[in-house]
PDB file as gemmi writes it, atoms N, CA and C in Angstrom:
CRYST1    1.000    1.000    1.000  90.00  90.00  90.00 P 1                      
ATOM      1  N   MET A   1      32.530 -98.214 -54.706  1.00  0.00           N  
ATOM      2  CA  MET A   1      31.747 -98.999 -55.647  1.00  0.00           C  
ATOM      3  C   MET A   1      30.728 -99.839 -54.876  1.00  0.00           C  
ATOM      4  N   LYS A   2      29.494 -99.783 -55.302  1.00  0.00           N  
ATOM      5  CA  LYS A   2      28.419-100.490 -54.626  1.00  0.00           C  
ATOM      6  C   LYS A   2      28.390-101.957 -55.060  1.00  0.00           C  
ATOM      7  N   ASP A   3      28.226-102.845 -54.072  1.00  0.00           N  
ATOM      8  CA  ASP A   3      28.115-104.273 -54.348  1.00  0.00           C  
ATOM      9  C   ASP A   3      26.779-104.538 -55.021  1.00  0.00           C  
ATOM     10  N   LYS A   4      26.806-105.157 -56.195  1.00  0.00           N  
ATOM     11  CA  LYS A   4      25.578-105.399 -56.947  1.00  0.00           C  
ATOM     12  C   LYS A   4      25.080-106.833 -56.806  1.00  0.00           C  
ATOM     13  N   THR A   5      25.648-107.575 -55.866  1.00  0.00           N  
ATOM     14  CA  THR A   5      25.182-108.941 -55.645  1.00  0.00           C  
ATOM     15  C   THR A   5      24.060-108.938 -54.614  1.00  0.00           C  
ATOM     16  N   TYR A   6      23.399-110.066 -54.483  1.00  0.00           N  
ATOM     17  CA  TYR A   6      22.310-110.185 -53.522  1.00  0.00           C  
ATOM     18  C   TYR A   6      22.607-111.366 -52.616  1.00  0.00           C  
ATOM     19  N   ASN A   7      22.988-111.084 -51.383  1.00  0.00           N  
ATOM     20  CA  ASN A   7      23.344-112.130 -50.407  1.00  0.00           C  
ATOM     21  C   ASN A   7      24.367-113.116 -50.977  1.00  0.00           C  
ATOM     22  N   GLY A   8      25.322-112.594 -51.739  1.00  0.00           N  
ATOM     23  CA  GLY A   8      26.370-113.422 -52.314  1.00  0.00           C  
ATOM     24  C   GLY A   8      26.039-114.016 -53.675  1.00  0.00           C  
ATOM     25  N   TRP A   9      24.820-113.835 -54.141  1.00  0.00           N  
ATOM     26  CA  TRP A   9      24.399-114.351 -55.444  1.00  0.00           C  
ATOM     27  C   TRP A   9      24.398-113.211 -56.457  1.00  0.00           C  
ATOM     28  N   LYS A  10      24.428-113.558 -57.727  1.00  0.00           N  
ATOM     29  CA  LYS A  10      24.509-112.559 -58.796  1.00  0.00           C  
ATOM     30  C   LYS A  10      23.353-111.549 -58.725  1.00  0.00           C  
ATOM     31  N   ASN A  11      22.171-112.012 -58.371  1.00  0.00           N  
ATOM     32  CA  ASN A  11      21.001-111.137 -58.320  1.00  0.00           C  
ATOM     33  C   ASN A  11      19.922-111.766 -57.442  1.00  0.00           C  
ATOM     34  N   TRP A  12      18.840-111.021 -57.226  1.00  0.00           N  
ATOM     35  CA  TRP A  12      17.760-111.491 -56.370  1.00  0.00           C  
ATOM     36  C   TRP A  12      17.131-112.764 -56.914  1.00  0.00           C  
ATOM     37  N   GLU A  13      16.958-112.845 -58.216  1.00  0.00           N  
ATOM     38  CA  GLU A  13      16.319-114.012 -58.831  1.00  0.00           C  
ATOM     39  C   GLU A  13      17.101-115.286 -58.548  1.00  0.00           C  
ATOM     40  N   THR A  14      18.424-115.232 -58.719  1.00  0.00           N  
ATOM     41  CA  THR A  14      19.260-116.409 -58.464  1.00  0.00           C  
ATOM     42  C   THR A  14      19.223-116.771 -56.983  1.00  0.00           C  
ATOM     43  N   TRP A  15      19.312-115.756 -56.132  1.00  0.00           N  
ATOM     44  CA  TRP A  15      19.230-115.992 -54.687  1.00  0.00           C  
ATOM     45  C   TRP A  15      17.903-116.654 -54.319  1.00  0.00           C  
ATOM     46  N   ASN A  16      16.803-116.176 -54.901  1.00  0.00           N  
ATOM     47  CA  ASN A  16      15.488-116.704 -54.571  1.00  0.00           C  
ATOM     48  C   ASN A  16      15.357-118.168 -54.972  1.00  0.00           C  
ATOM     49  N   VAL A  17      15.832-118.499 -56.163  1.00  0.00           N  
ATOM     50  CA  VAL A  17      15.792-119.898 -56.607  1.00  0.00           C  
ATOM     51  C   VAL A  17      16.654-120.761 -55.691  1.00  0.00           C  
ATOM     52  N   ALA A  18      17.860-120.301 -55.377  1.00  0.00           N  
ATOM     53  CA  ALA A  18      18.746-121.057 -54.491  1.00  0.00           C  
ATOM     54  C   ALA A  18      18.116-121.239 -53.112  1.00  0.00           C  
ATOM     55  N   LEU A  19      17.445-120.208 -52.636  1.00  0.00           N  
ATOM     56  CA  LEU A  19      16.784-120.276 -51.337  1.00  0.00           C  
ATOM     57  C   LEU A  19      15.713-121.364 -51.329  1.00  0.00           C  
ATOM     58  N   TRP A  20      14.891-121.401 -52.370  1.00  0.00           N  
ATOM     59  CA  TRP A  20      13.838-122.419 -52.431  1.00  0.00           C  
ATOM     60  C   TRP A  20      14.419-123.815 -52.589  1.00  0.00           C  
ATOM     61  N   LEU A  21      15.441-123.954 -53.413  1.00  0.00           N  
ATOM     62  CA  LEU A  21      16.040-125.278 -53.600  1.00  0.00           C  
ATOM     63  C   LEU A  21      16.673-125.791 -52.313  1.00  0.00           C  
ATOM     64  N   GLY A  22      17.250-124.885 -51.545  1.00  0.00           N  
ATOM     65  CA  GLY A  22      17.938-125.296 -50.336  1.00  0.00           C  
ATOM     66  C   GLY A  22      17.057-125.454 -49.112  1.00  0.00           C  
ATOM     67  N   ASN A  23      15.804-125.031 -49.194  1.00  0.00           N  
ATOM     68  CA  ASN A  23      14.955-125.030 -48.010  1.00  0.00           C  
ATOM     69  C   ASN A  23      13.617-125.738 -48.183  1.00  0.00           C  
ATOM     70  N   ASP A  24      13.405-126.383 -49.300  1.00  0.00           N  
ATOM     71  CA  ASP A  24      12.145-127.078 -49.533  1.00  0.00           C  
ATOM     72  C   ASP A  24      12.442-128.555 -49.778  1.00  0.00           C  
ATOM     73  N   GLN A  25      11.939-129.420 -48.916  1.00  0.00           N  
ATOM     74  CA  GLN A  25      12.254-130.856 -48.985  1.00  0.00           C  
ATOM     75  C   GLN A  25      11.857-131.469 -50.322  1.00  0.00           C  
ATOM     76  N   SER A  26      10.681-131.160 -50.838  1.00  0.00           N  
ATOM     77  CA  SER A  26      10.249-131.771 -52.095  1.00  0.00           C  
ATOM     78  C   SER A  26      11.127-131.309 -53.263  1.00  0.00           C  
ATOM     79  N   LEU A  27      11.526-130.037 -53.267  1.00  0.00           N  
ATOM     80  CA  LEU A  27      12.424-129.557 -54.322  1.00  0.00           C  
ATOM     81  C   LEU A  27      13.793-130.224 -54.203  1.00  0.00           C  
ATOM     82  N   TYR A  28      14.260-130.389 -52.982  1.00  0.00           N  
ATOM     83  CA  TYR A  28      15.541-131.066 -52.744  1.00  0.00           C  
ATOM     84  C   TYR A  28      15.501-132.484 -53.305  1.00  0.00           C  
ATOM     85  N   GLU A  29      14.428-133.214 -53.026  1.00  0.00           N  
ATOM     86  CA  GLU A  29      14.327-134.593 -53.506  1.00  0.00           C  
ATOM     87  C   GLU A  29      14.260-134.661 -55.026  1.00  0.00           C  
ATOM     88  N   ILE A  30      13.587-133.707 -55.650  1.00  0.00           N  
ATOM     89  CA  ILE A  30      13.550-133.659 -57.117  1.00  0.00           C  
ATOM     90  C   ILE A  30      14.941-133.340 -57.662  1.00  0.00           C  
ATOM     91  N   ALA A  31      15.634-132.412 -57.019  1.00  0.00           N  
ATOM     92  CA  ALA A  31      16.968-132.004 -57.476  1.00  0.00           C  
ATOM     93  C   ALA A  31      17.951-133.165 -57.450  1.00  0.00           C  
ATOM     94  N   LEU A  32      17.776-134.088 -56.522  1.00  0.00           N  
ATOM     95  CA  LEU A  32      18.687-135.235 -56.434  1.00  0.00           C  
ATOM     96  C   LEU A  32      18.677-136.083 -57.701  1.00  0.00           C  
ATOM     97  N   GLY A  33      17.611-136.027 -58.475  1.00  0.00           N  
ATOM     98  CA  GLY A  33      17.521-136.812 -59.704  1.00  0.00           C  
ATOM     99  C   GLY A  33      18.015-136.088 -60.943  1.00  0.00           C  
ATOM    100  N   CYS A  34      18.579-134.908 -60.777  1.00  0.00           N  
ATOM    101  CA  CYS A  34      19.015-134.100 -61.926  1.00  0.00           C  
ATOM    102  C   CYS A  34      20.527-133.904 -61.909  1.00  0.00           C  
ATOM    103  N   THR A  35      21.092-133.685 -63.084  1.00  0.00           N  
ATOM    104  CA  THR A  35      22.535-133.480 -63.185  1.00  0.00           C  
ATOM    105  C   THR A  35      22.919-132.038 -63.492  1.00  0.00           C  
ATOM    106  N   SER A  36      21.931-131.178 -63.694  1.00  0.00           N  
ATOM    107  CA  SER A  36      22.226-129.762 -63.931  1.00  0.00           C  
ATOM    108  C   SER A  36      21.017-128.938 -63.507  1.00  0.00           C  
ATOM    109  N   TYR A  37      21.261-127.655 -63.290  1.00  0.00           N  
ATOM    110  CA  TYR A  37      20.140-126.800 -62.918  1.00  0.00           C  
ATOM    111  C   TYR A  37      19.125-126.724 -64.049  1.00  0.00           C  
ATOM    112  N   MET A  38      19.580-126.616 -65.292  1.00  0.00           N  
ATOM    113  CA  MET A  38      18.642-126.494 -66.410  1.00  0.00           C  
ATOM    114  C   MET A  38      17.770-127.744 -66.551  1.00  0.00           C  
ATOM    115  N   GLU A  39      18.330-128.912 -66.266  1.00  0.00           N  
ATOM    116  CA  GLU A  39      17.526-130.135 -66.275  1.00  0.00           C  
ATOM    117  C   GLU A  39      16.446-130.048 -65.190  1.00  0.00           C  
ATOM    118  N   LEU A  40      16.837-129.597 -64.018  1.00  0.00           N  
ATOM    119  CA  LEU A  40      15.894-129.432 -62.915  1.00  0.00           C  
ATOM    120  C   LEU A  40      14.825-128.401 -63.270  1.00  0.00           C  
ATOM    121  N   ALA A  41      15.240-127.259 -63.810  1.00  0.00           N  
ATOM    122  CA  ALA A  41      14.301-126.196 -64.171  1.00  0.00           C  
ATOM    123  C   ALA A  41      13.295-126.691 -65.202  1.00  0.00           C  
ATOM    124  N   SER A  42      13.768-127.426 -66.179  1.00  0.00           N  
ATOM    125  CA  SER A  42      12.884-127.967 -67.209  1.00  0.00           C  
ATOM    126  C   SER A  42      11.863-128.912 -66.599  1.00  0.00           C  
ATOM    127  N   TYR A  43      12.326-129.775 -65.706  1.00  0.00           N  
ATOM    128  CA  TYR A  43      11.427-130.714 -65.053  1.00  0.00           C  
ATOM    129  C   TYR A  43      10.388-129.971 -64.210  1.00  0.00           C  
ATOM    130  N   LEU A  44      10.847-129.005 -63.418  1.00  0.00           N  
ATOM    131  CA  LEU A  44       9.927-128.257 -62.564  1.00  0.00           C  
ATOM    132  C   LEU A  44       8.889-127.509 -63.391  1.00  0.00           C  
ATOM    133  N   GLN A  45       9.331-126.948 -64.494  1.00  0.00           N  
ATOM    134  CA  GLN A  45       8.444-126.159 -65.334  1.00  0.00           C  
ATOM    135  C   GLN A  45       7.429-127.042 -66.059  1.00  0.00           C  
ATOM    136  N   ASP A  46       7.889-128.187 -66.560  1.00  0.00           N  
ATOM    137  CA  ASP A  46       7.045-129.002 -67.423  1.00  0.00           C  
ATOM    138  C   ASP A  46       6.257-130.096 -66.711  1.00  0.00           C  
ATOM    139  N   GLU A  47       6.808-130.651 -65.643  1.00  0.00           N  
ATOM    140  CA  GLU A  47       6.244-131.872 -65.111  1.00  0.00           C  
ATOM    141  C   GLU A  47       5.481-131.764 -63.803  1.00  0.00           C  
ATOM    142  N   CYS A  48       5.997-131.042 -62.831  1.00  0.00           N  
ATOM    143  CA  CYS A  48       5.411-131.255 -61.517  1.00  0.00           C  
ATOM    144  C   CYS A  48       5.166-130.025 -60.679  1.00  0.00           C  
ATOM    145  N   TYR A  49       5.663-128.922 -61.037  1.00  0.00           N  
ATOM    146  CA  TYR A  49       5.608-127.770 -60.149  1.00  0.00           C  
ATOM    147  C   TYR A  49       5.097-126.573 -60.923  1.00  0.00           C  
ATOM    148  N   ASN A  50       4.879-125.511 -60.243  1.00  0.00           N  
ATOM    149  CA  ASN A  50       4.528-124.284 -60.947  1.00  0.00           C  
ATOM    150  C   ASN A  50       5.685-123.851 -61.822  1.00  0.00           C  
ATOM    151  N   ALA A  51       5.430-122.938 -62.725  1.00  0.00           N  
ATOM    152  CA  ALA A  51       6.467-122.433 -63.619  1.00  0.00           C  
ATOM    153  C   ALA A  51       7.439-121.503 -62.909  1.00  0.00           C  
ATOM    154  N   MET A  52       7.150-121.210 -61.632  1.00  0.00           N  
ATOM    155  CA  MET A  52       7.989-120.255 -60.916  1.00  0.00           C  
ATOM    156  C   MET A  52       8.044-120.607 -59.435  1.00  0.00           C  
ATOM    157  N   THR A  53       8.992-119.967 -58.751  1.00  0.00           N  
ATOM    158  CA  THR A  53       9.067-120.132 -57.300  1.00  0.00           C  
ATOM    159  C   THR A  53       7.819-119.498 -56.682  1.00  0.00           C  
ATOM    160  N   PRO A  54       7.517-119.833 -55.442  1.00  0.00           N  
ATOM    161  CA  PRO A  54       6.379-119.177 -54.790  1.00  0.00           C  
ATOM    162  C   PRO A  54       6.516-117.653 -54.698  1.00  0.00           C  
ATOM    163  N   ASP A  55       7.735-117.136 -54.884  1.00  0.00           N  
ATOM    164  CA  ASP A  55       7.954-115.696 -54.872  1.00  0.00           C  
ATOM    165  C   ASP A  55       7.879-115.068 -56.259  1.00  0.00           C  
ATOM    166  N   GLY A  56       7.603-115.875 -57.288  1.00  0.00           N  
ATOM    167  CA  GLY A  56       7.384-115.332 -58.626  1.00  0.00           C  
ATOM    168  C   GLY A  56       8.565-115.347 -59.572  1.00  0.00           C  
ATOM    169  N   VAL A  57       9.632-116.065 -59.265  1.00  0.00           N  
ATOM    170  CA  VAL A  57      10.782-116.152 -60.174  1.00  0.00           C  
ATOM    171  C   VAL A  57      10.611-117.398 -61.043  1.00  0.00           C  
ATOM    172  N   TYR A  58      10.602-117.211 -62.346  1.00  0.00           N  
ATOM    173  CA  TYR A  58      10.490-118.355 -63.257  1.00  0.00           C  
ATOM    174  C   TYR A  58      11.729-119.232 -63.129  1.00  0.00           C  
ATOM    175  N   TRP A  59      11.508-120.546 -63.096  1.00  0.00           N  
ATOM    176  CA  TRP A  59      12.628-121.492 -62.945  1.00  0.00           C  
ATOM    177  C   TRP A  59      13.637-121.345 -64.081  1.00  0.00           C  
ATOM    178  N   ASN A  60      13.188-120.896 -65.254  1.00  0.00           N  
ATOM    179  CA  ASN A  60      14.094-120.750 -66.399  1.00  0.00           C  
ATOM    180  C   ASN A  60      14.311-119.282 -66.776  1.00  0.00           C  
ATOM    181  N   ALA A  61      14.207-118.379 -65.810  1.00  0.00           N  
ATOM    182  CA  ALA A  61      14.385-116.948 -66.087  1.00  0.00           C  
ATOM    183  C   ALA A  61      15.776-116.673 -66.647  1.00  0.00           C  
ATOM    184  N   LYS A  62      15.838-115.792 -67.623  1.00  0.00           N  
ATOM    185  CA  LYS A  62      17.125-115.499 -68.268  1.00  0.00           C  
ATOM    186  C   LYS A  62      18.098-114.799 -67.327  1.00  0.00           C  
ATOM    187  N   GLU A  63      17.595-114.181 -66.255  1.00  0.00           N  
ATOM    188  CA  GLU A  63      18.453-113.483 -65.308  1.00  0.00           C  
ATOM    189  C   GLU A  63      19.232-114.428 -64.389  1.00  0.00           C  
ATOM    190  N   LEU A  64      18.824-115.681 -64.320  1.00  0.00           N  
ATOM    191  CA  LEU A  64      19.442-116.617 -63.381  1.00  0.00           C  
ATOM    192  C   LEU A  64      20.890-116.923 -63.748  1.00  0.00           C  
ATOM    193  N   ASP A  65      21.724-117.016 -62.740  1.00  0.00           N  
ATOM    194  CA  ASP A  65      23.116-117.442 -62.910  1.00  0.00           C  
ATOM    195  C   ASP A  65      23.116-118.970 -62.798  1.00  0.00           C  
ATOM    196  N   THR A  66      22.888-119.633 -63.918  1.00  0.00           N  
ATOM    197  CA  THR A  66      22.749-121.095 -63.893  1.00  0.00           C  
ATOM    198  C   THR A  66      24.055-121.794 -63.542  1.00  0.00           C  
ATOM    199  N   ASN A  67      25.198-121.170 -63.837  1.00  0.00           N  
ATOM    200  CA  ASN A  67      26.474-121.768 -63.437  1.00  0.00           C  
ATOM    201  C   ASN A  67      26.587-121.830 -61.916  1.00  0.00           C  
ATOM    202  N   ALA A  68      26.183-120.759 -61.251  1.00  0.00           N  
ATOM    203  CA  ALA A  68      26.222-120.742 -59.788  1.00  0.00           C  
ATOM    204  C   ALA A  68      25.230-121.755 -59.212  1.00  0.00           C  
ATOM    205  N   LEU A  69      24.071-121.886 -59.842  1.00  0.00           N  
ATOM    206  CA  LEU A  69      23.087-122.861 -59.369  1.00  0.00           C  
ATOM    207  C   LEU A  69      23.577-124.286 -59.604  1.00  0.00           C  
ATOM    208  N   ASP A  70      24.286-124.509 -60.717  1.00  0.00           N  
ATOM    209  CA  ASP A  70      24.907-125.824 -60.946  1.00  0.00           C  
ATOM    210  C   ASP A  70      25.913-126.136 -59.842  1.00  0.00           C  
ATOM    211  N   GLU A  71      26.738-125.141 -59.498  1.00  0.00           N  
ATOM    212  CA  GLU A  71      27.724-125.337 -58.424  1.00  0.00           C  
ATOM    213  C   GLU A  71      27.031-125.655 -57.106  1.00  0.00           C  
ATOM    214  N   MET A  72      25.953-124.951 -56.833  1.00  0.00           N  
ATOM    215  CA  MET A  72      25.213-125.209 -55.601  1.00  0.00           C  
ATOM    216  C   MET A  72      24.685-126.632 -55.568  1.00  0.00           C  
ATOM    217  N   LEU A  73      24.090-127.071 -56.670  1.00  0.00           N  
ATOM    218  CA  LEU A  73      23.563-128.436 -56.726  1.00  0.00           C  
ATOM    219  C   LEU A  73      24.669-129.457 -56.499  1.00  0.00           C  
ATOM    220  N   GLN A  74      25.818-129.214 -57.110  1.00  0.00           N  
ATOM    221  CA  GLN A  74      26.926-130.157 -56.978  1.00  0.00           C  
ATOM    222  C   GLN A  74      27.502-130.149 -55.560  1.00  0.00           C  
ATOM    223  N   GLU A  75      27.685-128.984 -54.997  1.00  0.00           N  
ATOM    224  CA  GLU A  75      28.322-128.884 -53.683  1.00  0.00           C  
ATOM    225  C   GLU A  75      27.370-129.177 -52.531  1.00  0.00           C  
ATOM    226  N   GLU A  76      26.212-128.570 -52.545  1.00  0.00           N  
ATOM    227  CA  GLU A  76      25.285-128.703 -51.428  1.00  0.00           C  
ATOM    228  C   GLU A  76      24.534-130.032 -51.449  1.00  0.00           C  
ATOM    229  N   PHE A  77      24.157-130.473 -52.646  1.00  0.00           N  
ATOM    230  CA  PHE A  77      23.349-131.683 -52.754  1.00  0.00           C  
ATOM    231  C   PHE A  77      24.164-132.887 -53.187  1.00  0.00           C  
ATOM    232  N   ASP A  78      25.456-132.676 -53.459  1.00  0.00           N  
ATOM    233  CA  ASP A  78      26.337-133.755 -53.909  1.00  0.00           C  
ATOM    234  C   ASP A  78      25.808-134.433 -55.170  1.00  0.00           C  
ATOM    235  N   ILE A  79      25.308-133.619 -56.085  1.00  0.00           N  
ATOM    236  CA  ILE A  79      24.768-134.123 -57.338  1.00  0.00           C  
ATOM    237  C   ILE A  79      25.888-134.151 -58.369  1.00  0.00           C  
ATOM    238  N   PRO A  80      26.132-135.303 -59.001  1.00  0.00           N  
ATOM    239  CA  PRO A  80      27.191-135.355 -60.015  1.00  0.00           C  
ATOM    240  C   PRO A  80      26.802-134.538 -61.242  1.00  0.00           C  
ATOM    241  N   THR A  81      27.789-133.974 -61.879  1.00  0.00           N  
ATOM    242  CA  THR A  81      27.525-133.223 -63.100  1.00  0.00           C  
ATOM    243  C   THR A  81      27.993-134.024 -64.297  1.00  0.00           C  
ATOM    244  N   CYS A  82      27.621-133.559 -65.475  1.00  0.00           N  
ATOM    245  CA  CYS A  82      28.037-134.228 -66.699  1.00  0.00           C  
ATOM    246  C   CYS A  82      29.549-134.193 -66.869  1.00  0.00           C  
ATOM    247  N   ASP A  83      30.205-133.222 -66.224  1.00  0.00           N  
ATOM    248  CA  ASP A  83      31.642-133.053 -66.372  1.00  0.00           C  
ATOM    249  C   ASP A  83      32.454-133.942 -65.444  1.00  0.00           C  
ATOM    250  N   ASP A  84      31.800-134.595 -64.469  1.00  0.00           N  
ATOM    251  CA  ASP A  84      32.527-135.434 -63.527  1.00  0.00           C  
ATOM    252  C   ASP A  84      33.241-136.557 -64.274  1.00  0.00           C  
ATOM    253  N   ASP A  85      34.471-136.819 -63.837  1.00  0.00           N  
ATOM    254  CA  ASP A  85      35.234-137.898 -64.458  1.00  0.00           C  
ATOM    255  C   ASP A  85      34.662-139.238 -64.029  1.00  0.00           C  
ATOM    256  N   ILE A  86      34.435-140.086 -64.996  1.00  0.00           N  
ATOM    257  CA  ILE A  86      33.939-141.424 -64.735  1.00  0.00           C  
ATOM    258  C   ILE A  86      35.017-142.392 -65.173  1.00  0.00           C  
ATOM    259  N   ASP A  87      35.452-143.232 -64.248  1.00  0.00           N  
ATOM    260  CA  ASP A  87      36.481-144.211 -64.565  1.00  0.00           C  
ATOM    261  C   ASP A  87      35.827-145.408 -65.248  1.00  0.00           C  
ATOM    262  N   GLU A  88      36.020-145.509 -66.545  1.00  0.00           N  
ATOM    263  CA  GLU A  88      35.412-146.585 -67.302  1.00  0.00           C  
ATOM    264  C   GLU A  88      36.442-147.642 -67.697  1.00  0.00           C  
ATOM    265  N   SER A  89      37.567-147.667 -67.005  1.00  0.00           N  
ATOM    266  CA  SER A  89      38.602-148.626 -67.372  1.00  0.00           C  
ATOM    267  C   SER A  89      38.173-150.038 -66.980  1.00  0.00           C  
ATOM    268  N   MET A  90      38.461-150.977 -67.870  1.00  0.00           N  
ATOM    269  CA  MET A  90      38.193-152.398 -67.632  1.00  0.00           C  
ATOM    270  C   MET A  90      39.322-153.178 -68.271  1.00  0.00           C  
ATOM    271  N   ASP A  91      39.571-154.337 -67.698  1.00  0.00           N  
ATOM    272  CA  ASP A  91      40.613-155.151 -68.303  1.00  0.00           C  
ATOM    273  C   ASP A  91      40.051-156.011 -69.427  1.00  0.00           C  
ATOM    274  N   GLY A  92      38.746-156.013 -69.613  1.00  0.00           N  
ATOM    275  CA  GLY A  92      38.152-156.763 -70.705  1.00  0.00           C  
ATOM    276  C   GLY A  92      37.933-158.235 -70.394  1.00  0.00           C  
ATOM    277  N   ASP A  93      38.279-158.681 -69.212  1.00  0.00           N  
ATOM    278  CA  ASP A  93      38.137-160.077 -68.820  1.00  0.00           C  
ATOM    279  C   ASP A  93      36.791-160.256 -68.126  1.00  0.00           C  
ATOM    280  N   PHE A  94      35.881-160.951 -68.765  1.00  0.00           N  
ATOM    281  CA  PHE A  94      34.531-161.128 -68.241  1.00  0.00           C  
ATOM    282  C   PHE A  94      34.532-161.779 -66.863  1.00  0.00           C  
ATOM    283  N   ASP A  95      35.286-162.869 -66.708  1.00  0.00           N  
ATOM    284  CA  ASP A  95      35.290-163.594 -65.443  1.00  0.00           C  
ATOM    285  C   ASP A  95      35.794-162.738 -64.286  1.00  0.00           C  
ATOM    286  N   SER A  96      36.859-161.954 -64.510  1.00  0.00           N  
ATOM    287  CA  SER A  96      37.359-161.130 -63.417  1.00  0.00           C  
ATOM    288  C   SER A  96      36.386-159.995 -63.111  1.00  0.00           C  
ATOM    289  N   GLY A  97      35.701-159.507 -64.135  1.00  0.00           N  
ATOM    290  CA  GLY A  97      34.685-158.480 -63.918  1.00  0.00           C  
ATOM    291  C   GLY A  97      33.532-159.011 -63.093  1.00  0.00           C  
ATOM    292  N   MET A  98      33.083-160.214 -63.405  1.00  0.00           N  
ATOM    293  CA  MET A  98      31.995-160.821 -62.641  1.00  0.00           C  
ATOM    294  C   MET A  98      32.441-161.125 -61.216  1.00  0.00           C  
ATOM    295  N   ALA A  99      33.671-161.593 -61.048  1.00  0.00           N  
ATOM    296  CA  ALA A  99      34.185-161.879 -59.711  1.00  0.00           C  
ATOM    297  C   ALA A  99      34.272-160.588 -58.893  1.00  0.00           C  
ATOM    298  N   SER A 100      34.689-159.482 -59.527  1.00  0.00           N  
ATOM    299  CA  SER A 100      34.760-158.205 -58.839  1.00  0.00           C  
ATOM    300  C   SER A 100      33.377-157.721 -58.409  1.00  0.00           C  
ATOM    301  N   ALA A 101      32.366-158.109 -59.177  1.00  0.00           N  
ATOM    302  CA  ALA A 101      30.997-157.709 -58.860  1.00  0.00           C  
ATOM    303  C   ALA A 101      30.351-158.640 -57.841  1.00  0.00           C  
ATOM    304  N   GLY A 102      31.094-159.656 -57.399  1.00  0.00           N  
ATOM    305  CA  GLY A 102      30.566-160.561 -56.390  1.00  0.00           C  
ATOM    306  C   GLY A 102      29.997-161.843 -56.936  1.00  0.00           C  
ATOM    307  N   PHE A 103      30.161-162.069 -58.228  1.00  0.00           N  
ATOM    308  CA  PHE A 103      29.676-163.294 -58.839  1.00  0.00           C  
ATOM    309  C   PHE A 103      30.869-164.196 -59.121  1.00  0.00           C  
ATOM    310  N   GLY A 104      30.894-165.349 -58.528  1.00  0.00           N  
ATOM    311  CA  GLY A 104      31.996-166.277 -58.737  1.00  0.00           C  
ATOM    312  C   GLY A 104      31.845-167.049 -60.031  1.00  0.00           C  
ATOM    313  N   THR A 105      32.850-167.812 -60.360  1.00  0.00           N  
ATOM    314  CA  THR A 105      32.804-168.675 -61.545  1.00  0.00           C  
ATOM    315  C   THR A 105      32.195-170.017 -61.151  1.00  0.00           C  
ATOM    316  N   ASP A 106      31.886-170.836 -62.127  1.00  0.00           N  
ATOM    317  CA  ASP A 106      31.349-172.171 -61.845  1.00  0.00           C  
ATOM    318  C   ASP A 106      32.293-172.951 -60.945  1.00  0.00           C  
ATOM    319  N   GLU A 107      33.591-172.814 -61.195  1.00  0.00           N  
ATOM    320  CA  GLU A 107      34.568-173.528 -60.394  1.00  0.00           C  
ATOM    321  C   GLU A 107      34.525-173.092 -58.924  1.00  0.00           C  
ATOM    322  N   ASP A 108      34.218-171.815 -58.687  1.00  0.00           N  
ATOM    323  CA  ASP A 108      34.130-171.318 -57.319  1.00  0.00           C  
ATOM    324  C   ASP A 108      32.994-171.989 -56.547  1.00  0.00           C  
ATOM    325  N   TYR A 109      31.978-172.447 -57.278  1.00  0.00           N  
ATOM    326  CA  TYR A 109      30.832-173.070 -56.627  1.00  0.00           C  
ATOM    327  C   TYR A 109      30.866-174.593 -56.710  1.00  0.00           C  
ATOM    328  N   GLY A 110      31.993-175.149 -57.124  1.00  0.00           N  
ATOM    329  CA  GLY A 110      32.154-176.596 -57.160  1.00  0.00           C  
ATOM    330  C   GLY A 110      31.582-177.265 -58.378  1.00  0.00           C  
ATOM    331  N   CYS A 111      31.322-176.517 -59.426  1.00  0.00           N  
ATOM    332  CA  CYS A 111      30.766-177.097 -60.657  1.00  0.00           C  
ATOM    333  C   CYS A 111      31.915-177.242 -61.667  1.00  0.00           C  
ATOM    334  N   PHE A 112      32.229-178.463 -62.037  1.00  0.00           N  
ATOM    335  CA  PHE A 112      33.319-178.716 -62.967  1.00  0.00           C  
ATOM    336  C   PHE A 112      32.768-179.543 -64.124  1.00  0.00           C  
ATOM    337  N   GLY A 113      32.265-178.925 -65.105  1.00  0.00           N  
ATOM    338  CA  GLY A 113      31.751-179.665 -66.246  1.00  0.00           C  
ATOM    339  C   GLY A 113      30.254-179.789 -66.171  1.00  0.00           C  
ATOM    340  N   GLU A 114      29.723-180.789 -66.916  1.00  0.00           N  
ATOM    341  CA  GLU A 114      28.284-180.895 -67.045  1.00  0.00           C  
ATOM    342  C   GLU A 114      27.666-181.825 -66.034  1.00  0.00           C  
ATOM    343  N   ASP A 115      28.445-182.534 -65.239  1.00  0.00           N  
ATOM    344  CA  ASP A 115      27.907-183.435 -64.236  1.00  0.00           C  
ATOM    345  C   ASP A 115      27.735-182.670 -62.930  1.00  0.00           C  
ATOM    346  N   TYR A 116      26.511-182.324 -62.632  1.00  0.00           N  
ATOM    347  CA  TYR A 116      26.264-181.555 -61.414  1.00  0.00           C  
ATOM    348  C   TYR A 116      25.840-182.469 -60.336  1.00  0.00           C  
TER     349      TYR A 116                                                      
END                                                                             
């Protein structure tokens, strides 16, 4: 059975996009601001770049394996995805939250009441 992948990617188009994302500094910096490949592709297509890679692959081509490109962005660029767990637990205590953030209470700064 013949291997139908291209350098480990689903097809040439996906490989080409991954190659450009991994080897172009300006694309890398743009990718850092995105949470998914489709968000990046939309931005590249609409805002700042050509509609395709310099080799002629459209950023939003239907042939692209966007799941693999999402994995690449997350693993290679350390870009968080929408699925990442975010710990939103809080004890609900404003003062302890502010203290944890580095802001002390009035008492911590020697202020006790209205006479400063």
